[in-house]
C-alpha positions as CSV (number, residue, x, y, z in Angstrom):
1,M,0.0,0.0,0.0
2,A,1.2,3.5,-0.8
3,E,2.4,5.7,2.0
4,M,1.8,9.3,3.1
5,S,3.1,11.2,6.1
6,I,0.9,12.9,8.7
7,S,1.4,16.4,10.1
8,F,0.1,17.6,13.4
9,T,1.4,20.8,14.9
10,T,0.1,23.4,17.4
11,G,1.0,26.8,18.7
12,T,-0.3,29.4,21.2
13,G,1.0,32.4,19.3
14,M,-1.0,34.9,17.4
15,T,-3.1,33.3,14.7
16,N,-4.1,34.9,11.4
17,L,-7.8,34.1,11.1
18,R,-8.2,36.4,8.1
19,H,-5.6,34.3,6.2
20,N,-7.3,31.1,7.3
21,N,-10.7,32.3,6.3
22,R,-9.4,33.9,3.1
23,E,-10.8,37.3,4.2
24,L,-7.9,39.3,2.7
25,T,-7.9,42.5,0.7
26,E,-6.7,42.6,-2.9
27,K,-3.4,44.1,-1.8
28,E,-2.9,41.4,0.8
29,F,-3.6,38.6,-1.7
30,N,-0.7,40.0,-3.8
31,E,1.8,40.0,-0.9
32,P,4.4,37.3,-1.0
33,A,3.0,35.6,2.1
34,H,-0.3,34.9,0.3
35,K,0.8,34.4,-3.4
36,H,0.7,30.6,-3.0
37,I,-3.1,30.7,-2.7
38,K,-5.0,29.7,-5.9
39,R,-8.0,31.9,-5.5
40,D,-10.0,30.1,-8.2
41,L,-9.9,27.0,-6.0
42,S,-10.9,28.7,-2.7
43,Q,-14.5,27.8,-3.3
44,N,-13.4,24.2,-2.7
45,N,-12.3,25.0,0.9
46,I,-14.4,23.3,3.6
47,V,-15.6,25.8,6.3
48,I,-16.4,23.9,9.5
49,K,-16.9,26.7,12.0
50,Q,-16.3,30.4,12.1
51,E,-16.9,32.3,15.4
52,S,-15.2,35.2,16.9
53,L,-12.9,34.9,19.9
54,D,-15.1,37.5,21.7
55,E,-18.2,35.4,21.3
56,V,-16.5,32.3,22.7
57,Y,-15.1,34.2,25.7
58,E,-18.5,35.7,26.5
59,R,-20.3,32.3,26.2
60,E,-17.7,30.3,28.2
61,F,-16.5,32.8,30.8
62,G,-19.1,35.6,30.9
63,E,-21.1,34.1,33.8
64,A,-18.0,33.1,35.8
65,L,-16.6,36.6,35.3
66,K,-19.8,38.2,36.7
67,K,-19.7,35.9,39.8
68,Y,-16.0,36.7,40.4
69,N,-16.5,40.5,40.1
70,A,-19.6,40.4,42.4
71,K,-17.4,39.0,45.2
72,Q,-14.7,41.7,44.9
73,K,-14.6,44.4,47.6
74,R,-11.7,46.3,46.0
75,K,-12.2,48.0,42.7
76,D,-8.7,47.3,41.5
77,R,-9.5,43.5,41.6
78,I,-12.5,43.8,39.3
79,I,-11.8,42.5,35.7
80,T,-13.5,44.4,33.0
81,D,-12.0,42.7,29.9
82,Y,-11.3,39.0,30.6
83,K,-9.9,38.3,27.2
84,N,-7.4,41.1,27.6
85,H,-6.6,39.8,31.1
86,V,-5.8,36.3,29.7
87,Y,-3.8,37.8,26.9
88,H,-1.3,39.3,29.4
89,S,-1.3,36.2,31.6
90,K,1.8,34.0,31.7
91,S,-0.1,30.9,32.9
92,L,-3.3,30.9,30.8
93,D,-3.9,30.2,27.1
94,L,-5.8,32.8,25.1
95,Q,-6.4,30.3,22.3
96,R,-4.5,27.6,20.5
97,E,-4.2,26.8,16.8
98,F,-3.8,23.3,15.4
99,I,-2.6,22.6,11.9
100,V,-3.2,19.0,10.6
101,G,-2.7,17.5,7.2
102,L,-2.1,14.4,5.1
103,G,1.0,14.0,3.0
104,K,3.4,16.5,1.5
105,K,3.5,18.5,-1.7
106,S,5.3,15.9,-3.8
107,D,2.6,13.3,-2.9
108,W,-0.2,15.4,-4.3
109,D,1.4,16.8,-7.4
110,N,0.3,13.8,-9.5
111,L,-3.0,13.1,-7.7
112,S,-6.4,14.3,-9.0
113,P,-8.4,17.2,-7.5
114,E,-11.1,14.8,-6.7
115,M,-8.7,12.8,-4.5
116,K,-7.6,16.0,-2.8
117,Q,-11.2,16.8,-2.1
118,Q,-11.8,13.4,-0.6
119,A,-8.7,13.9,1.7
120,G,-10.1,17.3,2.7
121,E,-13.4,15.8,3.7
122,K,-11.6,13.2,5.8
123,I,-9.8,15.9,7.6
124,A,-13.1,17.7,8.2
125,E,-14.5,14.5,9.7
126,Y,-11.4,14.3,12.0
127,I,-12.0,17.8,13.3
128,Q,-15.7,17.2,14.0
129,E,-14.7,14.0,15.9
130,F,-12.0,15.9,17.7
131,E,-14.6,18.3,19.1
132,V,-16.6,15.3,20.5
133,R,-13.4,13.7,22.0
134,H,-12.3,16.9,23.6
135,P,-15.4,18.7,25.0
136,Q,-13.1,21.1,27.0
137,L,-11.3,22.3,23.9
138,K,-13.9,24.6,22.3
139,I,-13.4,25.0,18.6
140,F,-14.3,28.5,17.3
141,N,-12.7,28.5,13.9
142,A,-11.9,25.6,11.6
143,V,-11.2,25.6,7.8
144,V,-9.8,22.9,5.5
145,H,-7.6,24.4,2.7
146,L,-7.7,22.9,-0.7
147,D,-6.7,25.9,-2.7
148,E,-2.9,25.7,-2.2
149,A,-0.2,23.8,-4.2
150,G,0.7,21.8,-1.2
151,A,-1.1,19.0,0.6
152,P,-4.7,19.3,1.9
153,H,-4.6,20.6,5.4
154,A,-6.7,22.3,8.0
155,H,-6.3,25.1,10.5
156,F,-8.6,24.9,13.6
157,N,-8.5,27.1,16.7
158,V,-9.6,26.2,20.1
159,V,-10.1,27.8,23.5
160,P,-9.3,25.4,26.3
161,V,-11.8,25.5,29.2
162,A,-10.8,24.2,32.6
163,T,-13.1,24.3,35.7
164,G,-13.0,24.0,39.4
165,Y,-10.6,26.9,40.2
166,K,-10.6,28.2,43.8
167,K,-8.6,31.3,43.0
168,G,-9.8,33.7,40.3
169,L,-12.6,32.7,38.0
170,E,-14.1,29.2,38.6
171,K,-13.5,28.6,34.8
172,Q,-10.2,29.5,33.1
173,P,-8.6,28.8,29.8
174,S,-5.8,26.4,30.6
175,F,-4.7,23.7,28.0
176,T,-2.8,21.5,30.4
177,K,-5.6,21.5,33.0
178,A,-8.3,20.9,30.3
179,L,-6.4,17.8,29.1
180,Y,-5.9,16.7,32.7
181,Q,-9.7,17.0,33.4
182,E,-10.3,15.0,30.2
183,G,-8.2,12.1,31.6
184,N,-4.7,12.8,30.4
185,H,-2.8,12.7,33.7
186,T,0.7,12.5,32.2
187,K,3.0,15.1,33.8
188,G,5.2,17.7,32.1
189,R,5.8,17.6,28.4
190,G,4.8,14.0,28.3
191,Q,1.2,15.2,28.5
192,Y,1.3,16.9,25.1
193,R,3.3,14.0,23.6
194,E,0.6,11.6,24.7
195,F,-2.2,13.9,23.4
196,R,-0.4,14.2,20.0
197,K,0.2,10.5,19.8
198,E,-3.5,9.8,20.2
199,E,-4.5,12.4,17.6
200,V,-2.0,11.3,15.0
201,A,-3.5,7.8,15.5
202,K,-6.9,9.2,14.7
203,L,-5.5,10.9,11.6
204,E,-3.9,7.6,10.6
205,E,-7.3,6.0,10.6
206,K,-8.5,8.6,8.1
207,L,-5.5,8.1,6.0
208,K,-6.1,4.3,5.8
209,E,-9.7,5.1,4.7
210,L,-8.2,6.8,1.7
211,G,-6.1,3.7,0.9
212,Y,-2.7,4.9,2.4
213,D,-0.4,3.8,5.2
214,R,1.4,6.3,7.4
215,K,4.9,7.1,6.4
216,L,7.3,8.0,9.2
217,V,9.4,11.0,8.3
218,G,12.9,11.6,9.6
219,T,13.9,14.7,11.6
220,N,17.0,16.9,11.6
221,N,20.0,15.8,13.6
222,I,19.6,17.5,17.0
223,K,23.3,17.6,17.6
224,D,23.9,19.5,14.4
225,M,21.2,22.0,15.3
226,H,22.7,22.7,18.6
227,E,26.1,23.3,17.0
228,Y,24.4,25.6,14.5
229,K,22.7,27.6,17.2
230,E,26.0,28.0,19.1
231,I,27.7,29.4,15.9
232,V,24.9,31.8,15.1
233,G,25.0,33.3,18.6
234,Q,22.6,35.4,20.5
235,A,23.0,38.6,18.4
236,N,22.1,36.9,15.1
237,K,19.2,35.2,16.9
238,E,17.7,38.5,17.9
239,L,18.2,39.9,14.4
240,D,16.5,36.9,12.9
241,E,13.5,37.2,15.3
242,K,13.2,40.9,14.6
243,L,13.2,40.4,10.8
244,V,10.5,37.8,11.1
245,S,8.3,39.3,13.8
246,K,8.6,43.0,12.9
247,Y,9.0,42.9,9.2
248,G,7.4,39.6,8.2
249,A,10.4,38.1,6.6
250,P,9.9,34.5,5.4
251,E,11.6,31.8,7.4
252,Y,12.0,29.2,4.6
253,I,12.7,29.2,0.8
254,N,12.0,26.6,-1.9
255,E,15.4,26.3,-3.7
256,T,13.7,24.8,-6.8
257,T,11.0,27.4,-7.4
258,G,12.4,30.3,-5.4
259,E,9.1,30.6,-3.4
260,Y,9.2,31.8,0.2
261,Y,7.3,30.3,3.1
262,D,6.5,31.5,6.6
263,W,6.2,29.3,9.6
264,V,2.6,28.4,9.1
265,E,3.1,27.5,5.4
266,Y,6.2,25.4,6.3
267,H,4.1,23.4,8.8
268,N,1.3,23.2,6.3
269,F,2.8,20.0,5.4
270,L,5.6,21.0,3.0
271,E,7.5,18.5,5.2
272,F,11.2,18.8,4.7
273,P,13.3,15.6,4.7
274,S,16.4,15.2,6.8
275,E,19.8,16.0,5.5
276,E,20.5,12.4,4.8
277,Q,17.6,12.3,2.3
278,E,17.9,13.5,-1.3
279,G,15.6,15.9,-3.1
280,Q,15.3,18.4,-0.3
281,I,13.1,21.2,-1.7
282,A,13.3,23.8,1.0
283,R,15.6,25.2,3.7
284,E,15.7,28.0,6.3
285,T,16.4,31.4,4.8
286,T,19.7,33.1,5.7
287,Y,19.9,36.5,7.3
288,A,21.0,38.0,3.9
289,E,18.0,36.5,2.2
290,K,15.7,37.8,4.9
291,I,17.2,41.3,4.7
292,D,17.0,41.3,0.9
293,W,13.3,40.2,1.0
294,V,12.5,43.0,3.5
295,K,14.3,45.5,1.4
296,R,12.5,44.6,-1.8
297,Y,9.1,44.2,-0.1
298,Y,9.3,47.6,1.7
299,Q,11.0,49.5,-1.2
300,Q,7.6,50.3,-2.7
301,D,6.4,51.8,0.7
302,L,9.7,53.7,0.9
303,N,9.3,55.1,-2.6
304,K,5.7,56.2,-1.6
305,L,7.1,57.8,1.5
306,E,9.7,59.7,-0.5
307,S,7.1,60.8,-3.0
308,S,4.9,61.9,-0.1
309,Q,7.8,63.8,1.4
310,K,8.4,65.6,-1.9
311,L,4.8,66.5,-2.2
312,S,4.8,67.8,1.4
313,E,7.8,70.0,0.6
314,A,6.1,71.3,-2.6
315,R,2.9,71.9,-0.6
316,I,4.8,73.8,2.1
317,S,6.4,75.9,-0.6
318,E,3.0,76.6,-2.2
319,L,1.5,77.6,1.1
320,D,4.5,79.8,1.7
321,Q,3.8,81.7,-1.5
322,K,0.1,82.0,-0.7
323,I,0.9,83.3,2.8
324,K,3.4,85.8,1.3
325,K,0.7,87.0,-1.1
326,K,-1.8,87.3,1.7
327,Y,0.7,89.2,3.7
328,E,1.2,91.7,0.8
329,E,-2.6,92.1,0.6
330,L,-2.8,92.7,4.3
331,S,0.1,95.2,4.2
332,K,-1.9,97.2,1.5
333,I,-5.0,97.0,3.6
334,D,-3.1,98.0,6.7
335,F,-1.7,101.1,4.8
336,K,-5.2,102.0,3.5
337,A,-6.7,101.5,6.8
338,S,-4.1,103.6,8.6
339,K,-4.5,106.3,6.0
340,G,-8.2,106.2,6.2
341,A,-8.1,106.2,10.0
342,S,-5.8,109.3,9.9
343,R,-8.2,111.0,7.5
344,V,-11.2,110.2,9.7
345,S,-9.3,111.6,12.7
346,Q,-8.5,114.8,10.7
347,L,-12.2,115.2,9.6
348,E,-13.4,114.5,13.1
349,N,-11.1,117.3,14.4
350,A,-12.2,119.6,11.6
351,I,-15.9,118.8,12.4
352,D,-15.4,119.4,16.1
353,S,-13.6,122.7,15.2
354,R,-16.3,123.8,12.8
355,S,-19.1,122.7,15.1
356,D,-17.6,125.0,17.8
357,A,-17.3,127.8,15.2
358,L,-20.9,127.2,14.1
359,A,-22.1,127.3,17.6
360,A,-20.3,130.6,18.2
361,V,-21.8,132.1,15.0
362,K,-25.3,130.9,16.1
363,R,-24.8,132.6,19.4
364,D,-23.6,135.8,17.7
365,F,-26.6,135.5,15.3
366,K,-29.0,135.3,18.2
367,A,-27.3,138.2,19.8
368,Y,-27.6,140.2,16.5
369,Q,-31.2,139.1,16.2
370,A,-31.8,140.6,19.7
371,F,-29.8,143.6,18.7
372,L,-31.8,144.0,15.5
373,K,-35.0,143.7,17.4
374,R,-33.9,146.4,19.8
375,G,-32.8,148.4,16.7
376,E,-36.3,148.1,15.3
377,Q,-37.7,149.4,18.5
378,I,-35.3,152.3,18.4
379,A,-36.2,152.9,14.7
380,N,-39.9,152.9,15.6
381,N,-39.1,155.4,18.4
382,W,-37.1,157.4,15.9
383,Q,-39.9,157.2,13.4
384,Q,-42.2,158.7,16.0
385,E,-39.7,161.3,16.9
386,I,-38.9,162.3,13.3
387,T,-42.5,162.2,12.2
388,G,-43.2,165.9,11.5
389,E,-46.3,167.9,11.2
390,L,-48.8,166.6,8.7
391,K,-49.2,169.3,5.9
392,K,-51.3,169.7,2.8
393,T,-50.2,171.2,-0.5
394,A,-52.1,173.8,-2.3
395,F,-53.7,171.1,-4.3
396,G,-54.8,169.2,-1.2
397,K,-52.1,166.4,-1.1
398,E,-50.9,165.4,2.4
399,Y,-47.2,165.1,3.3
400,I,-45.0,165.0,6.4
401,R,-42.4,167.5,7.0
402,M,-39.1,166.1,8.5
403,D,-35.8,167.6,9.5
404,P,-33.1,166.6,6.9
405,E,-30.4,165.8,9.5
406,V,-32.7,163.4,11.5
407,F,-33.8,161.7,8.3
408,E,-30.2,161.0,7.1
409,K,-29.3,159.6,10.5
410,A,-32.2,157.1,10.5
411,R,-31.5,156.0,6.9
412,M,-27.8,155.2,7.7
413,S,-28.6,153.3,10.8
414,N,-31.2,151.1,9.1
415,H,-28.8,150.3,6.2
416,W,-26.0,149.2,8.6
417,F,-28.3,146.8,10.4
418,Q,-29.5,145.3,7.1
419,V,-25.9,144.7,5.9
420,K,-24.8,143.1,9.2
421,Q,-27.8,140.8,9.2
422,D,-27.1,139.6,5.6
423,S,-23.4,139.0,6.4
424,L,-24.3,136.8,9.4
425,R,-26.8,134.8,7.4
426,Q,-24.1,134.1,4.7
427,E,-21.6,133.0,7.3
428,I,-24.1,130.6,8.8
429,R,-25.0,129.1,5.4
430,R,-21.3,128.6,4.6
431,L,-20.6,126.9,7.9
432,E,-23.6,124.7,7.5
433,T,-22.5,123.7,4.0
434,D,-18.9,122.9,5.3
435,L,-20.4,120.9,8.2
436,E,-22.6,118.9,5.8
437,N,-19.6,118.2,3.5
438,S,-17.4,117.2,6.4
439,N,-20.1,114.8,7.7
440,R,-20.6,113.3,4.2
441,A,-16.8,112.7,3.9
442,R,-16.7,111.3,7.4
443,F,-19.5,108.8,6.7
444,K,-17.8,107.8,3.5
445,L,-14.5,107.1,5.3
446,L,-16.3,105.2,8.0
447,D,-18.0,103.0,5.3
448,E,-14.6,102.4,3.7
449,N,-13.0,101.6,7.1
450,K,-15.9,99.1,7.7
451,E,-15.2,97.4,4.4
452,L,-11.5,97.3,5.2
453,K,-12.2,95.6,8.5
454,A,-14.5,93.1,6.8
455,E,-11.8,92.3,4.3
456,S,-9.3,92.0,7.1
457,K,-11.5,89.6,8.9
458,W,-11.9,87.5,5.7
459,L,-8.1,87.5,5.2
460,R,-7.6,86.5,8.8
461,E,-10.0,83.5,8.5
462,D,-8.3,82.6,5.2
463,N,-4.9,82.7,6.8
464,K,-6.2,80.5,9.6
465,K,-7.2,77.9,7.1
466,L,-3.8,78.2,5.5
467,F,-2.2,77.7,8.9
468,E,-4.4,74.6,9.5
469,R,-3.4,73.1,6.1
470,L,0.3,73.9,6.9
471,D,-0.2,72.1,10.2
472,I,-1.7,69.0,8.4
473,T,1.2,69.0,6.0
474,T,3.7,69.2,8.9
475,K,2.0,66.2,10.6
476,K,2.2,64.2,7.3
477,L,5.9,65.1,7.2
478,K,6.2,63.8,10.8
479,L,4.5,60.6,9.8
480,W,6.9,60.2,6.9
481,R,9.8,60.7,9.4
482,D,8.4,58.1,11.8
483,K,7.9,55.5,9.0
484,T,11.3,56.2,7.4
485,R,12.9,55.8,10.9
486,K,11.4,52.3,11.1
487,L,12.4,51.3,7.5
488,L,15.9,52.7,7.2
489,P,19.1,52.0,9.2
490,K,19.8,54.7,11.8
491,K,22.8,56.1,9.9
492,E,20.9,56.4,6.6
493,F,17.9,57.9,8.4
494,K,20.0,60.6,10.0
495,A,21.6,61.4,6.7
496,I,18.2,61.8,4.9
497,T,16.6,63.7,7.7
498,A,19.6,66.1,7.9
499,V,19.0,67.0,4.2
500,V,15.3,67.3,4.7
501,N,15.6,69.4,7.8
502,T,17.9,71.8,6.0
503,E,15.4,72.2,3.2
504,I,12.5,72.6,5.6
505,I,14.3,75.3,7.6
506,E,15.0,77.2,4.3
507,I,11.3,77.0,3.5
508,M,9.9,77.7,6.9
509,T,12.1,80.6,7.9
510,P,10.3,83.2,5.6
511,V,7.0,81.5,6.5
512,A,7.6,82.2,10.2
513,K,8.4,85.8,9.4
514,V,5.3,86.2,7.4
515,V,3.2,84.6,10.1
516,K,4.6,86.9,12.7
517,A,4.0,90.0,10.5
518,V,0.4,88.9,9.5
519,T,-0.5,88.3,13.2
520,K,0.8,91.7,14.1
521,T,-1.2,93.3,11.3
522,I,-4.4,91.5,12.2
523,K,-4.1,92.6,15.9
524,K,-3.5,96.2,14.8
525,M,-6.6,96.2,12.6
526,T,-8.8,94.8,15.2
527,L,-8.1,97.5,17.7
């Protein structure tokens, strides 16, 4: 009977449910970590269960959490987010992912899609039976992948649930205690080995149902691995971990195809033979290969950041020009406003002066009116005095006989009063005309000054918007610096930022002067 190997691995690290469930964006599908997925075959994947981790924690631990919190007398002991509490715990398991599969890539290269589908269905049966065998390992996500070039395999995630705790919640997520309560009483690491042995035996039954025996695969020489780790040293180990965890560098490479694999893909049953076996298709990537991958992968982002930085500098320059233009407009308005204010002040002084003069003339006019009235009374008296004896001519016509000297005196006095009165009236009309003209000019200047203040307000608001846009651009530039600092070595980052800082200072120095002048002008105009 033909043989196939069996893969059974597990881990408590962060899982990628979006990858497992194929809920990726178009950009993510094109990333190296997901290019092995044949999207036209994803419809063949078998979805067994899809729940969120939050739902499982609420269902399994919600009631226990309420009971625990109700007993607490100190507020600092109340747990508001149990999932987050478990995440930071050193003794509890937030969740655990299992990856199981049948055979390796070379086994399935020459087998039909129908055979691969049958194997996937057997794996799905195994997972459903796993849930029955292990009631305290709550499966919340399980998918069989049949859309990859490798062997059919499944990812399923569980939350272990153990009960009977005296300290803390009565129910807690502990994998070892859950296995113990299910009857696996082996101590230490032997407990997991026993658990794995039993599960591999169940997978072997499914493999036999497909017509295959289990093939035992060799492992790498442990002694050689220890020697390798000693040579690499702690420094390189830290570098390797950083390249993988922080930048997503692949841990394995297929020397035949040049394809990269991460830890999950490697354990998705691209099972690597030992060094003694021929036809090894994959190996661990070197530090140089990891660095090269990171450089190529992030080069596009770096190019975008550089383009963004150039656009930011151009935008700052554009804003600088606009602020300069607004400053020139404000300077002109300031000059016109100052000139207008000066003219208004002059007119107000002239109006005050002419108002005083007009008041004086009106007082004189009233005095002259009183004087004229008194003169009229005197004239009437004179008229009575100078009225002579009524005579008649030989023809019977009546006339008054007056002394010539008295008549001349009366005539001159009346003429003087008439001239003085006309002069005063002309002076009053002139002053009233001047006052009316002055008021008209004053109101006109006040209207102009009002328009200038409105324009100044508009420019001030416009400048505020420009400053806000300048602030946004500056924040974008800061974002570029932060991302560049993460992507580039420290030395290169310092060199680039030194050049950028020099250019920014050259751009921002005149802008700062303009801002200061504009602020001063606006304050002056609002007084």
